[in-house]
C-alpha positions as CSV (number, residue, x, y, z in Angstrom):
1,M,-25.2,6.5,7.1
2,A,-26.3,4.7,10.2
3,R,-23.7,4.2,12.9
4,P,-23.8,2.5,16.3
5,A,-24.5,4.8,19.2
6,E,-21.1,3.8,20.6
7,R,-18.5,1.9,18.5
8,L,-17.5,-1.3,20.2
9,H,-14.0,-1.4,21.6
10,V,-12.3,-4.8,22.2
11,A,-9.4,-5.0,24.6
12,V,-7.6,-8.3,25.3
13,A,-4.4,-9.2,27.1
14,S,-2.9,-12.6,27.3
15,S,0.4,-14.3,26.3
16,D,-1.7,-17.4,25.2
17,P,-3.1,-16.9,21.7
18,F,-6.2,-19.1,22.3
19,A,-7.0,-17.3,25.5
20,R,-6.5,-13.9,23.7
21,G,-8.9,-15.1,21.0
22,A,-11.4,-16.4,23.5
23,A,-11.4,-13.0,25.3
24,R,-12.1,-11.3,21.9
25,G,-14.9,-13.8,21.1
26,E,-16.5,-13.2,24.5
27,Q,-16.7,-9.5,23.9
28,L,-18.0,-10.1,20.4
29,R,-20.6,-12.8,21.4
30,D,-23.6,-10.5,20.8
31,A,-22.3,-8.8,17.7
32,L,-20.4,-11.4,15.8
33,P,-23.4,-13.3,14.4
34,G,-24.5,-10.1,12.7
35,G,-21.1,-9.9,11.0
36,I,-21.3,-13.5,9.9
37,A,-24.8,-13.0,8.5
38,G,-23.7,-9.9,6.6
39,Y,-20.9,-11.7,4.9
40,D,-23.1,-14.7,4.2
41,R,-25.3,-12.3,2.3
42,F,-22.4,-10.9,0.3
43,F,-21.1,-14.4,-0.5
44,R,-24.6,-15.3,-1.9
45,L,-24.7,-12.1,-3.9
46,G,-21.4,-13.1,-5.4
47,G,-22.7,-16.4,-6.4
48,I,-20.6,-18.3,-3.9
49,S,-22.4,-21.3,-2.4
50,P,-22.3,-22.0,1.4
51,R,-20.5,-25.3,0.7
52,Q,-17.8,-23.4,-1.3
53,V,-17.4,-20.8,1.5
54,R,-16.9,-23.6,4.1
55,E,-14.4,-25.4,1.9
56,D,-12.5,-22.2,1.3
57,A,-12.5,-21.3,5.0
58,E,-11.2,-24.7,6.0
59,R,-8.5,-24.7,3.4
60,A,-7.4,-21.2,4.5
61,L,-7.3,-22.4,8.1
62,E,-5.0,-25.3,7.1
63,T,-2.6,-22.8,5.4
64,I,-2.7,-20.5,8.5
65,D,-1.9,-23.5,10.7
66,A,1.1,-24.5,8.6
67,F,2.5,-21.0,8.6
68,R,1.7,-19.7,12.1
69,P,-0.1,-22.2,14.4
70,H,-0.6,-19.5,17.0
71,A,-2.8,-17.5,14.5
72,R,-5.0,-20.6,14.0
73,A,-5.2,-20.9,17.8
74,E,-6.4,-17.3,18.1
75,I,-9.0,-17.9,15.5
76,E,-10.2,-21.0,17.3
77,G,-10.3,-18.9,20.5
78,I,-12.5,-16.3,18.9
79,A,-14.9,-19.0,17.8
80,H,-14.9,-20.6,21.3
81,G,-15.5,-17.3,23.1
82,A,-18.3,-16.2,20.7
83,G,-19.9,-19.7,20.6
84,V,-19.7,-20.1,16.8
85,D,-18.2,-22.7,14.5
86,V,-14.4,-22.3,13.8
87,W,-14.9,-22.4,10.0
88,R,-17.3,-19.4,10.4
89,V,-14.5,-17.3,11.9
90,A,-12.0,-18.6,9.3
91,A,-14.3,-17.5,6.5
92,L,-14.4,-13.9,7.9
93,N,-10.6,-13.9,8.0
94,A,-10.5,-15.1,4.4
95,R,-13.4,-13.0,3.2
96,T,-11.2,-11.1,0.7
97,E,-9.9,-14.3,-0.9
98,I,-13.4,-15.9,-0.9
99,L,-14.9,-12.9,-2.5
100,A,-12.2,-13.0,-5.2
101,R,-14.4,-15.7,-6.7
102,S,-17.2,-13.2,-7.3
103,A,-17.7,-11.2,-10.5
104,T,-20.7,-9.4,-9.1
105,V,-19.5,-8.1,-5.6
106,P,-16.3,-6.1,-6.2
107,P,-14.0,-5.3,-3.3
108,G,-14.1,-1.9,-1.7
109,E,-11.9,1.2,-2.1
110,C,-9.4,2.8,0.2
111,S,-7.0,5.7,-0.1
112,T,-3.7,6.0,1.8
113,I,-0.9,8.6,2.3
114,V,2.3,8.1,4.2
115,R,4.7,11.0,4.9
116,R,8.4,10.9,5.9
117,T,9.6,14.4,6.9
118,G,12.7,16.1,8.2
119,T,15.3,13.7,6.6
120,G,17.9,16.6,6.5
121,E,20.3,17.3,9.3
122,A,18.4,20.5,10.4
123,T,15.2,18.8,11.5
124,V,14.1,15.7,13.4
125,P,12.6,13.1,11.1
126,A,9.0,12.1,11.5
127,T,6.8,9.5,9.8
128,F,3.0,9.3,9.9
129,G,0.2,8.1,7.7
130,I,-3.5,8.4,7.0
131,Q,-6.1,6.0,5.4
132,T,-9.7,5.9,4.7
133,W,-11.2,2.5,5.1
134,D,-13.9,2.2,2.4
135,W,-16.2,-0.8,2.4
136,H,-19.8,-1.9,2.0
137,V,-22.1,0.4,4.1
138,E,-24.2,-2.6,5.2
139,L,-21.2,-3.9,7.1
140,N,-20.6,-0.7,9.0
141,P,-22.1,-2.1,12.3
142,F,-19.6,-5.0,12.3
143,W,-16.2,-3.4,13.0
144,H,-14.5,-2.4,16.2
145,T,-11.4,-0.7,17.6
146,L,-8.9,-3.0,19.1
147,E,-6.2,-3.3,21.8
148,S,-4.4,-6.6,21.7
149,R,-1.7,-7.1,24.3
150,G,0.4,-10.1,25.3
151,G,1.8,-11.2,21.9
152,T,5.4,-10.4,20.8
153,H,4.2,-6.8,20.5
154,D,1.1,-5.0,21.7
155,V,-1.2,-3.9,18.8
156,V,-3.8,-1.1,18.5
157,G,-6.0,-0.2,15.6
158,L,-9.2,-1.4,14.0
159,T,-10.6,-4.6,12.5
160,E,-13.8,-6.3,11.6
161,H,-15.7,-8.6,14.0
162,G,-13.9,-11.9,14.1
163,I,-11.0,-10.9,11.9
164,L,-7.5,-11.0,13.5
165,G,-6.3,-7.6,12.1
166,K,-6.4,-4.9,9.5
167,I,-5.0,-1.4,10.2
168,G,-2.8,-0.4,13.1
169,V,0.4,0.2,14.9
170,N,2.4,-1.9,17.4
171,S,4.4,-1.2,20.5
172,A,7.7,-1.4,18.5
173,G,6.5,1.6,16.4
174,V,5.7,-0.4,13.3
175,A,2.6,0.9,11.5
176,L,0.5,-0.7,8.8
177,H,-2.1,0.7,6.4
178,F,-3.9,-1.9,4.3
179,N,-5.4,-1.6,0.8
180,I,-6.9,-4.4,-1.3
181,L,-5.7,-5.0,-4.9
182,G,-7.0,-7.3,-7.6
183,H,-5.0,-9.9,-9.6
184,R,-6.4,-12.4,-12.0
185,R,-4.8,-15.3,-10.0
186,D,-6.3,-14.2,-6.6
187,G,-7.9,-17.0,-4.6
188,I,-7.6,-19.4,-1.7
189,G,-4.3,-21.3,-1.1
190,G,-2.1,-18.7,0.7
191,I,-2.2,-16.7,3.9
192,P,-5.3,-14.5,3.9
193,M,-4.3,-10.8,3.6
194,H,-6.0,-9.9,6.8
195,V,-4.2,-12.6,8.8
196,L,-0.9,-11.6,7.3
197,A,-1.6,-8.0,8.3
198,A,-2.3,-9.2,11.9
199,L,0.9,-11.3,11.9
200,V,3.1,-8.4,10.7
201,L,1.7,-6.1,13.5
202,E,2.1,-8.7,16.2
203,E,5.6,-9.9,15.2
204,A,7.6,-7.2,13.4
205,G,10.0,-5.0,15.3
206,S,10.9,-2.9,12.3
207,V,9.9,-2.3,8.7
208,A,12.7,-4.6,7.6
209,E,11.3,-7.4,9.8
210,A,7.8,-6.7,8.5
211,V,8.9,-7.0,4.8
212,E,10.7,-10.3,5.7
213,I,7.5,-11.7,7.2
214,V,5.5,-10.8,4.1
215,R,8.2,-12.2,1.7
216,G,8.3,-15.5,3.7
217,A,4.5,-16.0,3.6
218,P,2.7,-18.3,1.1
219,I,0.8,-15.8,-1.1
220,A,-2.2,-16.6,-3.3
221,S,-4.1,-13.3,-3.2
222,S,-3.3,-9.6,-3.5
223,G,-3.1,-6.5,-1.2
224,S,-0.9,-3.6,-0.4
225,F,0.7,-2.9,3.0
226,A,2.1,0.6,3.6
227,L,4.7,-0.2,6.3
228,F,6.5,2.5,8.3
229,D,8.3,3.1,11.5
230,T,10.3,6.1,12.8
231,T,13.2,5.5,10.4
232,E,11.8,3.8,7.3
233,A,8.7,3.6,5.0
234,V,7.9,1.2,2.2
235,L,4.9,0.4,0.1
236,L,4.4,-3.2,-1.0
237,D,2.5,-4.6,-4.0
238,I,1.6,-8.1,-2.7
239,S,0.4,-10.6,-5.3
240,P,0.5,-14.2,-6.4
241,E,3.4,-13.2,-8.7
242,G,5.5,-11.9,-5.8
243,V,6.1,-9.0,-3.5
244,F,7.3,-5.8,-4.9
245,A,8.5,-2.8,-2.9
246,M,8.5,0.9,-3.5
247,T,10.2,3.6,-1.4
248,P,8.9,7.2,-0.8
249,D,8.9,9.8,-3.6
250,H,9.9,13.1,-2.2
251,G,9.1,11.7,1.3
252,T,5.6,10.5,0.3
253,L,3.9,7.2,-0.4
254,V,0.4,7.3,-2.1
255,R,-1.8,4.2,-2.5
256,T,-5.3,3.7,-3.8
257,N,-6.4,0.3,-5.3
258,H,-4.2,-0.5,-8.3
259,F,-0.8,-2.1,-8.6
260,L,2.1,0.4,-8.9
261,T,4.7,-2.0,-10.2
262,P,4.7,-3.5,-13.7
263,V,4.9,-7.3,-13.0
264,P,1.6,-7.7,-11.1
265,A,0.0,-4.8,-13.0
266,A,0.2,-6.9,-16.2
267,N,-2.4,-9.3,-14.7
268,E,-4.5,-6.8,-12.8
269,K,-8.3,-7.1,-12.6
270,S,-8.4,-3.5,-13.8
271,W,-12.2,-3.6,-14.2
272,L,-12.6,-3.8,-10.5
273,Y,-11.2,-0.4,-9.6
274,Q,-10.5,1.6,-12.7
275,P,-11.0,4.4,-13.6
276,D,-11.9,5.2,-10.0
277,S,-8.5,4.1,-8.4
278,G,-6.5,6.0,-10.9
279,E,-8.6,9.1,-10.5
280,R,-8.2,9.1,-6.7
281,F,-4.5,8.5,-7.0
282,A,-4.2,11.4,-9.5
283,L,-6.2,13.8,-7.3
284,I,-4.0,13.1,-4.2
285,Q,-0.8,13.5,-6.4
286,K,-2.2,16.8,-7.8
287,R,-3.0,18.1,-4.3
288,L,0.5,17.2,-3.0
289,A,2.1,18.9,-6.1
290,E,0.1,22.1,-5.7
291,T,0.6,22.5,-1.9
292,G,3.2,25.2,-1.0
293,E,4.6,23.0,1.7
294,L,4.1,19.2,2.0
295,P,2.3,18.1,5.2
296,G,4.5,18.2,8.3
297,S,2.1,16.4,10.7
298,A,-0.5,13.7,10.7
299,D,-3.3,16.2,11.2
300,E,-2.3,18.0,8.1
301,L,-3.0,14.9,6.0
302,V,-6.8,14.8,6.8
303,G,-7.7,17.5,4.2
304,F,-5.9,15.7,1.4
305,L,-8.5,12.9,1.6
306,M,-11.5,15.2,1.6
307,S,-13.5,15.3,-1.6
308,G,-16.7,16.8,-2.8
309,E,-19.2,16.6,-5.6
310,G,-17.5,16.2,-9.0
311,E,-14.2,15.0,-7.5
312,A,-12.7,11.5,-7.3
313,A,-14.3,9.7,-4.3
314,L,-11.5,10.1,-1.7
315,T,-14.4,10.7,0.8
316,C,-16.8,7.9,-0.1
317,I,-20.5,8.5,0.5
318,P,-22.8,5.6,-0.3
319,D,-25.4,5.9,-3.0
320,M,-28.3,4.1,-1.5
321,N,-30.1,4.0,-4.9
322,L,-27.5,1.5,-6.0
323,P,-28.1,-2.2,-5.3
324,E,-26.6,-4.0,-2.3
325,G,-23.0,-4.8,-3.0
326,Q,-22.3,-1.5,-4.7
327,R,-22.9,1.0,-1.9
328,W,-19.4,2.1,-0.9
329,A,-18.8,4.2,2.2
330,S,-15.8,5.6,4.1
331,L,-16.5,3.7,7.3
332,A,-13.4,5.0,9.2
333,T,-10.4,7.3,8.9
334,V,-7.2,6.3,10.6
335,L,-4.1,8.2,11.5
336,L,-1.0,6.2,12.5
337,E,2.1,7.7,14.3
338,P,5.0,5.3,14.9
339,A,6.9,7.7,17.2
340,T,4.2,7.4,19.8
341,S,2.9,4.0,18.7
342,T,-0.5,5.7,18.4
343,A,-3.5,5.1,16.3
344,R,-6.2,7.7,16.0
345,I,-9.5,6.4,14.6
346,L,-12.4,8.4,13.4
347,D,-15.7,6.7,13.1
348,G,-16.5,8.4,9.8
349,T,-15.1,10.2,6.8
350,P,-12.3,12.8,6.7
351,V,-15.0,15.4,6.3
352,D,-16.3,14.3,9.8
353,A,-13.0,15.2,11.4
354,G,-14.2,18.6,12.6
355,S,-17.4,17.3,14.2
356,R,-16.6,13.9,15.7
357,P,-14.1,12.8,18.3
358,W,-11.1,10.6,17.4
359,K,-10.5,7.4,19.4
360,V,-6.9,7.6,20.5
361,L,-5.1,4.3,21.3
362,A,-1.5,3.8,22.3
363,A,0.3,0.5,21.8
364,R,3.3,1.1,24.0
365,Q,4.0,-1.8,26.4
366,G,2.1,-1.0,29.6
367,A,0.0,1.8,28.2
């Protein structure tokens, strides 16, 4: 799988959201057009016309403006800094919702584990998580690591070019892993999932505040946020039917790409992810059940997301014999640790952990 010689890192710092966005856009000026062209290609493959894409993007921007005007300002700043039309950046931020129209380009796959250890009196509690970000291999050149400082909380993590946020941790020690889900009612009309993830990371000072932000948002599409800080962890099924929360089972949260609560599951687009999502979920659960001692550190989680030939695709290697739109790849592996407000990002699969360096980013104020 082709990777950039050096992964782009975007660092911005401003209390003004438009200025923060403009600084992002300036750093993405050379790379962002490639990301826009890549998504244009996938929209076309999905049978979505350019006119529909623009209408959806502009409608999403109106919803963002009504919910959080400062998020719209940052999107407008990115467009200004990169020298592209605002609706183009809005379309990237709403790419999940726009692609929900497609029956031919399914969304990608991701696997997530969050652990909460030491809840007894004898040990100090710790919470940490891991995720593979699986997406179209053709879009691999168009993501970057991120430091965004100057909002309510500083944020570090990764996201795609032009998209406000995805996976990360903030300076208050709130961490977020993000998986896409599929519901029959998914579409435009609410806050795009990627924008909601960015808002949670920028604004939430605790898991409770993060859940409150999600529950207060207008929702018209689906996703899952694994939210955790040093004292709490929760897994959300987010859907047009509501937001449903799950707490750790024996200190562990596991997520792939299907709903885990019954109400949204009844209207799931099961053909998008099954049987793959269920097989990945079962393999993680089996490994956790069979281990003599559950993982006690973030590093110990890496092996649980390694898979080989004949196993469920926790480590996702693209099959280049398949047509474009069906070549899934684990583009990145991310470890999040709230106690140190740290994100460790591997440009590659969990199997690459022994041969490639991790990018280490700290979100603590002043870091």
